N, C-alpha and C positions, 0 to 999 in steps of 0.2 A: 375415253370414260363419257358415258352419257349421264348428263343430269336431267331430272325430271322435276317438275313442281311438286310432285306428291313426294318424292325422295328428299327433297328439302324441307318440306313441310314435317315429315317424318322425324328427320334428323333435329330441327328445332323443338319439336314435342320431346324428344328424347332427353334433349339439354335441359328444358325447362322442366321436365319431371324429375330430373336427378337435382337440379337446385332446389326444386320444391321439398327436399326430403331434408336438404340441409338448412335453408333459410326459410322457413313456410310461407310460400308464396300464393297468392290467390288473385287470380287475374290481372297478373303483373303487378302486384302492389305488396308489400312485405306487411304479414299480419304479425302484430306483436301481442304476446300473451299479457293478462294482466299483470300491473305494477307490482301487486304483492308476489306474483308467481316468479316474476323476473329477480325480485329481492331475495326470496328464496335460494333461486338457483345460484345466485352470487355468493350468497352466505354460505352456501355448501362447498364453493371452490376455497381450497386450502390457500391461505396466504403465504408469499415467500418466506416473511419472518418468522412463520410457523414450521414450515419445512425445514429452513437454515437458522435456527436459532444460533446466536452469537454465543462461543463458547467463552467459558471463564478465561481461558488464556488470553484471547483476544480482547475481552474486556477490560483486562488489566492495563492494556494499551492507553487506555482513556486517561490515565496519570500524565502522559505527555501532552495533551492538548492545550493549546494556548501559546502565549508569547513567552520566549525567553531570551536571555543574554547570556552570553558565553565569554570567558577568558582562560587562556592556558598557554601552552608552550608547543612548540613543533621542533622535532630534531630531525635534520634530514641532513646526509653526508657529514655527520658531526659538528653541523652547524646549528645554533639554537635561536628560534625565532618565537618571539610573542604573538599570540593570537587574541584579537578580540572580536565579537559580532554577536549574531543573534540567531535564533532558529524560531520558525514559527510552524507548530504543529495543528493539523486540522484533521476531523474525522474523514474516513474514506469507506466506501463501499458499506453504509448501514451500520459500522462499529466493526466489520472484520478486518480494518485496518487503519493506520494513520499516515497523512502525507506530511512531508517535513518540507520546508524552504529554508535552506540555512545560507548564511553570507557572514563569512569570515575575513577580516583584513590581516594579512599576513603581513608581519614588520619587514618593510623593505622589499617586498615583492609584489604587493598588491592585493586584490580582492579575490577570495576563493569561493566560489558559487556551488551549491549543490542541492539537488532535488532528491527525496527519498521517498519510495513507498515501500511501507511495512506491513505485511499481511500474515494472516494466520491461513495454515494449510492442515485442515482435519485429518486428511487422508494419511499423513505422515506425523501428525501432531507436532508439526515445527512452524517455524516462521521463516518467510523470506523477505529480504531486505535488499532492493533494488536501488543503487545509487547511480545518478548521471551528474558528473561534474563539469566544470571549466576547464578542467586539466585532461580531457579526453578520456575519461574512464566512463564506464557503463557495464556495471557488474551487479551480479547477484551472488547474495549473501545469505546463508541458510543458519539456523540457530535454533535455541530454546531458551525458557526460562531456567536458570539455575536457582532454585529456591524461591522466594518471593520478590527478591529485589534486583535480580541480576539478567539481563538478556545477553545471551552470549552468541555470537554469529561468526561464521567464517566463509571465505571465499578462496578457492584453490583453481589455479590454470597456469599455462605456461606463459613466459614471458620472454619472447626471442628465444624460444627453445629451453629455457631455463625454467625449474619449479617455482612458481610465485603463489604467497599465501597472504590473505589478509585477516587478522584476528580483530574483531569489533566487540567491545564491551559497553554495554549501558548500566550503569549501577545506580540505583536510587537511594540515596543517602536520607531523605527527608521528603515532608511534602512540597516544599519549595526548591529542592536541589538535588541534582543529579550528575553524575561525572559520564564522560565519554573519553575511552581508551582505544587507541588502535596502533597494531604493530604491522608493519608491511614488511614481509621476510622474502628474500630471495636466496634460492639455493642455501636454505638454513641459517642465514644471515639478517638480522633485522636491518633493513635500510632506511626505515622512516618509523618514526614514533609519535604518537601525537596523544596529550593529555590536556583534556578541559573540563572545567568545572561550570556547571550550568546552573543558573538560578531564575526563578519565576520572574519576569518582569515585574516589578514594583516592590520586591523584596530587598533586604539589605545590601548594600554595595557590594559586588563581586571583587574578590582580590585573588591573584594566581598564586599567591603564597600559600593558599589553602592545599594547593596541590602538593 
């Protein structure tokens, strides 16, 4: 293939001319429109918050924001364990969800840690609750608000070839208090149950007797 100076120059001219249409160039320097014109163009661009306003279902998650203390019980293989710990909820994705970092001490067993991302999917008008724990779980739950005070979610999968289901419920009882209930079901039989009362940090003392 033969290259000539004229061919190279023509190629450069073509590229520069194309760029000039995109970034107005003049004599190799970018020429900017007046500041007022730039501001008008920016104002005309729709903001993401306008294109994707947070729906009412997701805004209700703001209830959970903040620091909480938790106390309750866990039943596993017919053994009853006391649970005490804390949750910390923070805003996620500009209000489309919340992030929870939980740490619970299980009597005689040790520290249980969990990180949850709870968000709203407008396409299905449902919530996804993705949980990662230090017990080897990384699971997605899906559900919805039942009325104004109960968020119900489920996870279905197979465990060693057997039907496995998790049923999770967060129920708001008062501005400073909600409960968490979970049932883990294997082949139709409940193998684990969890009931926790959660109080906003700084509220009156928490007692498991309330469960």
